[in-house]
N, CA, C and O of each residue as an XYZ file, in Angstrom:
536
protein
N      34.826    -74.857      1.358
C      34.203    -74.051      0.888
C      34.864    -72.741      0.302
O      35.771    -72.141      0.878
N      34.258    -72.325     -1.025
C      34.452    -70.931     -1.473
C      34.149    -69.535     -1.070
O      33.027    -69.043     -0.948
N      35.308    -68.956     -0.876
C      34.914    -67.408     -0.804
C      33.355    -66.824     -0.714
O      32.889    -66.176      0.223
N      32.705    -67.205     -1.879
C      31.473    -66.335     -1.912
C      30.176    -67.276     -1.480
O      28.977    -66.999     -1.514
N      30.877    -68.538     -1.045
C      29.974    -69.387     -0.338
C      30.101    -69.071      0.944
O      28.994    -68.981      1.474
N      31.243    -68.803      1.875
C      31.506    -68.376      3.047
C      30.701    -67.409      3.604
O      30.068    -67.484      4.657
N      30.806    -65.976      2.379
C      30.261    -65.051      2.641
C      28.629    -65.012      2.446
O      28.067    -64.342      3.312
N      28.051    -65.414      1.785
C      26.485    -65.892      1.913
C      26.133    -66.662      3.373
O      25.438    -66.324      4.331
N      26.599    -67.349      3.207
C      26.491    -67.931      4.747
C      26.709    -67.653      5.435
O      25.932    -68.113      6.271
N      27.734    -66.765      6.079
C      27.605    -65.966      7.063
C      27.343    -65.023      7.241
O      27.627    -64.518      8.327
N      26.689    -64.332      6.293
C      25.885    -63.455      6.121
C      24.247    -63.685      6.561
O      23.484    -63.150      7.365
N      24.162    -64.737      5.615
C      22.626    -65.399      5.777
C      22.670    -66.152      7.382
O      21.531    -66.268      7.835
N      23.526    -66.562      8.106
C      23.756    -67.351      9.451
C      23.461    -65.916     10.897
O      23.184    -65.994     12.094
N      23.670    -64.937     10.097
C      23.782    -64.089     11.124
C      22.183    -63.054     10.675
O      21.588    -62.452     11.569
N      21.977    -63.037     10.049
C      20.632    -62.097      9.592
C      19.326    -63.497     10.243
O      18.249    -63.207     10.766
N      19.747    -64.695     10.050
C      18.914    -65.937     10.652
C      18.736    -66.116     12.399
O      17.729    -66.349     13.068
N      20.172    -65.896     12.801
C      19.796    -65.411     14.045
C      19.252    -64.047     14.646
O      18.755    -64.108     15.770
N      19.293    -62.987     14.087
C      18.740    -62.066     14.009
C      16.959    -62.421     14.292
O      16.339    -62.478     15.354
N      16.639    -62.557     13.307
C      15.231    -63.497     13.133
C      14.794    -64.445     14.426
O      13.615    -64.483     14.779
N      15.701    -65.116     15.024
C      15.343    -66.072     15.879
C      15.080    -65.351     17.029
O      14.134    -65.429     17.812
N      16.220    -64.520     17.013
C      16.055    -63.341     18.691
C      14.648    -62.348     18.504
O      14.363    -61.558     19.404
N      13.859    -62.448     17.356
C      12.970    -61.500     17.285
C      12.533    -60.854     16.725
O      11.399    -60.389     16.834
N      13.944    -60.494     15.376
C      13.837    -58.918     15.097
C      13.598    -59.515     14.238
O      13.932    -60.683     14.044
N      12.376    -58.178     12.912
C      11.973    -57.793     12.055
C      12.798    -58.110     10.644
O      13.147    -57.171      9.929
N      13.109    -59.583     10.262
C      14.048    -59.365      9.238
C      14.083    -60.298      8.455
O      14.599    -61.319      8.910
N      13.580    -60.353      7.021
C      14.204    -61.282      6.190
C      15.328    -61.648      5.578
O      15.997    -60.875      4.894
N      15.636    -62.970      5.806
C      17.426    -63.282      6.332
C      17.923    -63.508      4.753
O      19.133    -63.446      4.536
N      17.017    -63.766      3.663
C      17.696    -64.100      2.478
C      17.693    -62.294      1.614
O      18.566    -61.839      0.874
N      16.623    -61.741      1.989
C      16.621    -60.484      1.325
C      17.646    -59.542      1.960
O      18.005    -58.661      1.179
N      18.312    -59.488      3.385
C      18.918    -58.308      4.021
C      20.293    -59.122      3.341
O      21.168    -58.369      2.915
N      20.527    -60.562      3.217
C      21.774    -60.992      2.663
C      22.149    -60.200      1.538
O      23.092    -59.410      1.491
N      20.968    -60.599      0.229
C      21.453    -59.823     -0.812
C      21.511    -58.204     -0.962
O      22.202    -57.427     -1.620
N      20.511    -58.085     -0.085
C      21.067    -56.719     -0.201
C      22.286    -56.059      0.513
O      22.659    -54.936      0.175
N      22.912    -56.772      1.517
C      24.175    -56.374      1.647
C      25.263    -56.682      1.140
O      26.247    -55.978      1.364
N      25.337    -57.684      0.424
C      26.210    -58.482     -0.972
C      25.723    -57.295     -1.924
O      26.659    -56.496     -1.888
N      24.791    -56.810     -2.705
C      24.935    -55.674     -3.476
C      25.418    -54.808     -3.190
O      26.382    -54.370     -3.818
N      25.043    -54.377     -2.386
C      25.517    -52.954     -1.591
C      27.274    -52.607     -1.626
O      27.939    -51.706     -2.139
N      27.632    -53.910     -0.741
C      29.059    -53.856     -0.603
C      29.709    -54.167     -2.484
O      30.824    -53.800     -2.853
N      28.752    -54.849     -3.339
C      29.633    -55.066     -4.504
C      29.661    -53.924     -5.386
O      30.618    -53.737     -6.139
N      28.319    -52.880     -5.318
C      28.233    -51.625     -5.911
C      29.499    -50.747     -5.366
O      30.390    -50.172     -5.992
N      29.265    -50.851     -4.075
C      30.563    -49.493     -3.347
C      31.917    -50.138     -3.965
O      32.839    -49.330     -4.070
N      32.166    -51.368     -4.360
C      33.266    -51.723     -4.550
C      33.751    -51.783     -6.044
O      34.922    -51.838     -6.419
N      32.721    -51.766     -6.753
C      32.422    -51.488     -8.225
C      32.813    -49.884     -8.231
O      33.869    -49.766     -8.853
N      32.479    -49.000     -7.903
C      32.377    -47.427     -7.834
C      33.897    -47.268     -7.402
O      34.550    -46.858     -8.361
N      34.802    -47.495     -6.068
C      35.293    -47.280     -5.523
C      36.547    -47.890     -6.464
O      37.117    -46.860     -6.825
N      37.205    -48.915     -6.993
C      37.914    -49.293     -7.831
C      37.733    -48.864     -9.386
O      38.612    -49.012    -10.236
N      36.413    -48.295     -9.623
C      36.315    -47.754    -11.051
C      37.129    -46.221    -10.971
O      37.832    -45.562    -11.738
N      36.637    -46.083     -9.678
C      37.050    -44.236     -9.482
C      38.816    -44.006     -9.702
O      39.382    -43.067    -10.263
N      39.434    -45.261     -9.023
C      40.402    -45.619     -8.336
C      41.356    -45.753    -10.406
O      42.317    -45.208    -10.950
N      40.664    -46.436    -10.674
C      41.118    -46.897    -12.227
C      41.353    -45.677    -13.230
O      42.323    -45.440    -13.951
N      39.948    -44.858    -13.017
C      40.365    -44.071    -14.065
C      40.951    -42.821    -13.649
O      40.889    -41.845    -14.397
N      41.688    -42.742    -12.177
C      42.486    -41.706    -11.506
C      44.172    -42.438    -11.934
O      45.205    -41.859    -11.597
N      44.179    -43.601    -12.613
C      45.633    -44.554    -12.387
C      45.499    -44.359    -13.943
O      46.246    -43.524    -14.454
N      44.836    -44.879    -14.548
C      44.897    -44.787    -16.012
C      44.868    -43.273    -16.798
O      45.236    -43.264    -17.973
N      44.472    -42.096    -16.220
C      44.085    -41.261    -16.375
C      42.884    -40.679    -17.661
O      42.879    -39.738    -18.455
N      42.283    -41.399    -17.456
C      41.288    -41.457    -18.339
C      40.018    -40.322    -17.977
O      39.122    -40.139    -18.801
N      40.044    -39.618    -16.715
C      39.499    -38.839    -16.202
C      40.313    -37.842    -15.560
O      40.922    -38.210    -14.556
N      40.476    -36.343    -16.041
C      40.983    -35.573    -15.535
C      40.994    -35.093    -14.116
O      41.985    -34.643    -13.540
N      39.553    -35.262    -13.506
C      39.696    -35.204    -12.051
C      39.022    -36.483    -11.530
O      39.047    -36.651    -10.310
N      38.419    -37.414    -12.306
C      38.115    -38.370    -11.273
C      36.704    -38.573    -10.833
O      36.266    -39.535    -10.203
N      35.958    -37.356    -11.328
C      34.647    -37.207    -10.791
C      33.666    -36.947    -11.572
O      33.742    -35.948    -12.287
N      32.539    -37.769    -11.617
C      31.065    -37.370    -12.752
C      30.299    -36.486    -11.897
O      30.634    -36.085    -10.783
N      29.235    -36.223    -12.533
C      28.324    -34.941    -11.832
C      27.052    -36.087    -11.119
O      26.730    -37.258    -11.319
N      26.750    -35.344    -10.510
C      26.264    -36.264     -9.160
C      24.867    -36.929     -9.565
O      24.367    -37.808     -8.863
N      24.250    -36.448    -10.766
C      22.952    -36.700    -11.346
C      23.358    -38.355    -11.927
O      22.748    -39.330    -11.490
N      24.366    -38.468    -12.866
C      25.051    -39.311    -13.420
C      25.399    -40.602    -12.921
O      25.296    -41.747    -13.362
N      26.125    -39.761    -11.207
C      26.490    -41.149    -10.202
C      25.413    -41.655     -9.857
O      25.385    -42.879     -9.985
N      24.435    -41.147     -9.434
C      23.294    -41.508     -8.442
C      22.712    -42.365     -9.704
O      22.243    -43.439     -9.329
N      22.646    -42.186    -10.843
C      21.590    -42.970    -11.887
C      22.898    -44.393    -11.663
O      22.994    -45.216    -10.753
N      23.373    -44.281    -12.363
C      24.479    -45.395    -12.219
C      24.674    -46.359    -11.268
O      24.742    -47.576    -11.439
N      24.782    -45.574     -9.995
C      24.855    -46.241     -8.729
C      23.619    -46.877     -8.474
O      23.867    -48.053     -8.208
N      22.485    -46.671     -8.433
C      20.897    -46.959     -8.152
C      21.026    -48.334     -9.521
O      20.716    -49.484     -9.211
N      21.475    -48.026    -10.883
C      21.025    -49.057    -11.918
C      22.108    -50.144    -11.503
O      21.792    -51.271    -11.882
N      23.373    -50.066    -10.779
C      24.284    -50.989    -10.755
C      23.885    -52.095     -9.171
O      24.200    -53.231     -8.818
N      23.263    -51.262     -8.740
C      23.116    -51.716     -7.264
C      21.697    -52.624     -7.639
O      21.594    -53.775     -7.215
N      20.812    -52.108     -8.323
C      19.413    -53.220     -8.429
C      20.025    -54.106     -9.303
O      19.707    -55.230     -8.914
N      20.685    -54.182    -10.207
C      21.049    -55.238    -10.683
C      22.121    -56.096    -10.196
O      22.189    -57.278    -10.534
N      22.897    -55.586     -9.473
C      23.761    -56.713     -8.145
C      22.494    -57.491     -7.000
O      22.615    -58.559     -6.401
N      21.540    -56.716     -6.982
C      20.523    -57.218     -6.088
C      20.063    -58.873     -6.975
O      20.001    -60.043     -6.597
N      19.803    -58.125     -8.359
C      18.746    -59.450     -8.786
C      20.175    -60.406     -9.737
O      19.678    -61.256    -10.476
N      21.331    -60.382     -9.784
C      22.010    -60.939    -10.281
C      22.398    -62.258     -8.961
O      22.611    -63.455     -9.154
N      22.386    -61.630     -7.877
C      22.988    -62.247     -6.494
C      21.632    -63.310     -6.114
O      21.711    -64.479     -5.739
N      20.356    -62.470     -6.350
C      19.044    -63.321     -5.832
C      19.084    -64.781     -7.004
O      18.984    -65.947     -6.622
N      19.232    -64.399     -8.280
C      19.270    -65.139     -8.974
C      20.022    -66.477     -8.989
O      19.507    -67.555     -9.285
N      21.304    -66.282     -8.634
C      22.424    -67.094     -8.640
C      22.383    -67.737     -7.615
O      22.697    -68.912     -7.809
N      22.030    -67.399     -6.161
C      22.103    -67.921     -4.954
C      20.688    -68.409     -4.433
O      20.629    -69.628     -4.269
N      19.683    -67.788     -4.178
C      18.549    -67.610     -3.771
C      17.574    -68.529     -4.710
O      17.083    -69.608     -4.379
N      17.418    -67.889     -5.887
C      16.486    -68.873     -6.531
C      16.599    -70.007     -7.329
O      15.846    -70.514     -8.159
N      17.841    -70.335     -6.847
C      18.465    -71.868     -7.454
C      18.881    -73.002     -6.349
O      19.345    -74.127     -6.537
N      18.502    -72.207     -4.924
C      18.681    -72.702     -3.395
C      19.893    -72.716     -4.084
O      19.572    -73.230     -5.156
N      20.968    -72.495     -4.133
C      22.805    -72.645     -3.795
C      22.863    -72.418     -2.460
O      23.691    -73.111     -1.870
N      22.130    -71.529     -1.695
C      22.347    -70.927     -0.444
C      22.326    -71.932      0.508
O      23.244    -72.079      1.315
N      21.044    -72.843      0.457
C      20.687    -73.961      1.544
C      21.924    -74.858      1.338
O      22.392    -75.257      2.404
N      22.519    -75.240      0.317
C      23.814    -76.318      0.298
C      24.899    -75.848      0.826
O      25.758    -76.622      1.249
N      25.067    -74.316      0.901
C      26.233    -73.460      1.655
C      25.995    -73.429      2.707
O      26.968    -73.451      3.460
N      24.552    -73.358      3.361
C      24.371    -72.509      4.372
C      24.493    -74.177      5.550
O      24.820    -74.260      6.734
N      24.072    -75.263      4.559
C      24.053    -76.670      5.480
C      25.451    -77.265      5.690
O      25.774    -77.972      6.645
N      26.412    -76.803      4.452
C      27.945    -76.950      5.033
C      28.645    -75.912      6.186
O      29.548    -76.188      6.977
N      27.832    -74.469      5.990
C      28.347    -73.940      7.263
C      28.075    -74.163      8.075
O      29.021    -74.317      8.847
N      26.840    -74.365      8.624
C      26.898    -75.032      9.642
C      27.227    -76.561     10.098
O      26.475    -76.819     11.037
N      27.856    -77.399      9.869
C      28.753    -78.115      9.316
C      29.817    -77.976     10.404
O      29.998    -78.855     11.247
N      30.604    -76.693     10.345
C      31.600    -76.719     10.603
C      31.917    -76.170     11.962
O      31.126    -75.333     12.396
N      32.691    -76.421     12.522
C      33.219    -76.390     14.182
C      32.614    -74.404     14.603
O      32.747    -73.384     13.927
N      31.953    -74.641     16.028
C      31.518    -73.452     16.004
C      32.623    -71.979     16.051
O      32.406    -70.788     15.826
N      33.517    -72.531     16.343
C      34.481    -71.255     16.320
C      35.211    -70.716     15.372
O      35.856    -69.668     15.399
N      34.989    -71.976     13.999
C      35.399    -71.606     12.506
C      34.462    -70.736     12.183
O      34.661    -69.542     11.956
N      33.352    -71.337     12.149
C      32.047    -70.427     12.152
C      32.191    -69.033     12.447
O      32.165    -68.137     11.604
N      32.359    -68.875     13.813
C      32.597    -67.434     14.656
C      33.633    -66.774     13.702
O      33.279    -65.724     13.164
N      34.955    -67.298     13.409
C      35.604    -66.328     12.717
C      34.765    -66.484     11.693
O      33.620    -66.235     12.070
N      34.810    -66.743     10.717
C      33.966    -66.528      9.311
C      33.093    -65.502      9.447
O      33.055    -64.589      8.622
N      32.098    -65.568     10.786
C      31.645    -64.596     10.568
C      32.382    -62.885     10.850
O      32.515    -61.907     10.114
N      32.649    -63.097     11.932
C      33.220    -62.031     12.260
C      34.488    -61.324     11.216
O      34.835    -60.168     11.453
N      35.109    -62.064     10.112
C      35.741    -62.193      9.374
C      34.823    -61.255      8.165
O      35.283    -60.242      7.638
N      33.874    -61.650      7.956
C      32.747    -61.075      6.877
C      31.986    -59.931      7.323
O      31.812    -58.948      6.604
N      31.476    -60.050      8.631
C      30.767    -58.601      9.277
C      31.738    -57.388      9.192
O      31.392    -56.223      9.001
N      33.475    -58.011      9.425
C      34.166    -57.091      9.740
C      34.691    -56.078      8.358
O      34.827    -54.857      8.433
N      34.913    -56.823      7.249
C      35.405    -56.463      6.189
C      34.138    -55.580      5.709
O      34.164    -54.385      5.413
N      32.992    -56.475      5.700
C      31.440    -55.251      5.220
C      31.473    -54.076      5.745
O      31.016    -53.131      5.102
N      32.107    -53.853      7.233
C      32.113    -53.204      7.986
C      33.502    -52.118      7.338
O      33.231    -50.976      6.965
N      34.198    -52.375      7.309
C      35.248    -51.553      7.080
C      35.528    -51.206      5.633
O      36.336    -50.340      5.298
N      34.847    -51.897      4.842
C      34.627    -51.729      3.273
C      34.406    -50.107      3.015
O      35.284    -49.460      2.444
N      33.172    -49.490      3.473
C      32.494    -47.878      3.303
C      33.558    -47.123      4.093
O      34.049    -46.091      3.637
N      33.909    -47.612      5.236
C      35.237    -46.901      5.905
C      36.144    -46.079      4.987
O      36.138    -44.879      4.710
N      36.925    -47.091      4.600
C      38.159    -47.241      3.449
C      37.253    -45.797      2.455
O      37.321    -44.571      2.542
N      36.634    -46.534      1.760
C      35.800    -45.541      0.458
C      35.625    -43.601      1.332
O      35.917    -42.546      0.768
N      35.130    -43.747      2.627
C      35.100    -42.277      2.862
C      36.673    -41.893      3.072
O      37.092    -40.849      2.572
N      37.467    -42.678      3.757
C      38.914    -42.296      3.502
C      39.482    -41.891      2.364
O      40.250    -40.934      2.257
N      39.130    -42.576      1.540
C      39.876    -42.419      0.046
C      39.239    -41.068     -0.553
O      39.918    -40.357     -1.294
N      37.903    -40.731     -0.211
C      37.259    -39.405     -0.899
C      37.779    -38.385     -0.051
O      38.049    -37.327     -0.620
N      38.002    -38.460      1.289
C      38.912    -37.663      1.937
C      40.137    -37.122      1.545
O      40.496    -35.948      1.461
N      40.790    -38.299      1.290
C      42.741    -38.043      1.353
C      42.681    -37.850     -0.475
O      43.748    -37.854     -1.089
N      41.771    -37.740     -0.991
C      41.962    -37.110     -2.488
C      41.312    -35.742     -2.644
O      41.297    -35.082     -3.683
N      40.650    -35.324     -1.193
C      40.248    -33.966     -1.353
C      40.953    -33.196     -0.723
O      40.654    -32.003     -0.770
N      42.125    -33.627      0.077
C      43.010    -32.873      0.336
C      44.023    -32.484     -0.577
O      44.903    -31.699     -0.225
């Protein structure tokens, strides 16, 4: 399986299991939202670092208003791109079926890696901001 297929399938499986346990979630919406949020965070984290490394920005800072507008627009764009690529075309069903055919141990490892990395990425971003402020 490709890495994006593993991410989509593992996240979808996580939210599907939550729904089976009685939680009020819509698995495809939650999956797309989390992927879009992570892609957005990574884009801005990498972009800020590139601006500093290439010395294109003396401080690496944008005004708050500009940042919020661009962050919101890219988040919305990522949401609809991921939704269109994977869920409107029903690609995720094939990925999810392939994911379910994997042994339980391998599925658990994939889910732990995906969910763990999605939890760690925002903390790395906060650490980087804290480190730059020192």
